[in-house]
C-alpha positions, -999 to 999 in steps of 0.1 A, spaced: 708 106 361 679 88 343 683 78 307 666 97 279 635 78 267 635 65 232 597 64 225 599 52 189 622 23 197 601 13 227 569 15 206 584 -7 179 595 -32 205 559 -34 219 545 -37 184 570 -65 176 562 -84 208 524 -80 201 528 -93 166 548 -123 178 522 -131 205 493 -128 180 511 -151 155 516 -177 183 480 -175 192 468 -179 156 491 -209 151 478 -225 183 443 -218 172 449 -233 138 465 -265 153 436 -268 177 411 -264 149 429 -289 127 429 -315 156 392 -309 162 385 -313 125 406 -345 123 388 -360 153 354 -350 139 362 -364 104 377 -396 119 346 -401 140 322 -396 111 340 -422 89 335 -449 116 298 -441 120 292 -439 82 307 -473 76 278 -498 83 299 -529 76 320 -525 108 
């Protein structure tokens, strides 16, 4: 005999998984952006220093 579906619980689990995935993507995006900014800022300081 099949189990009785619990739609509210299943929906909450999907929403929870979706929120976790979204948070992971935002964190990865922020880390990538910070790395890009650091590389860009690091590169600009070498070019802006005419003594070296």
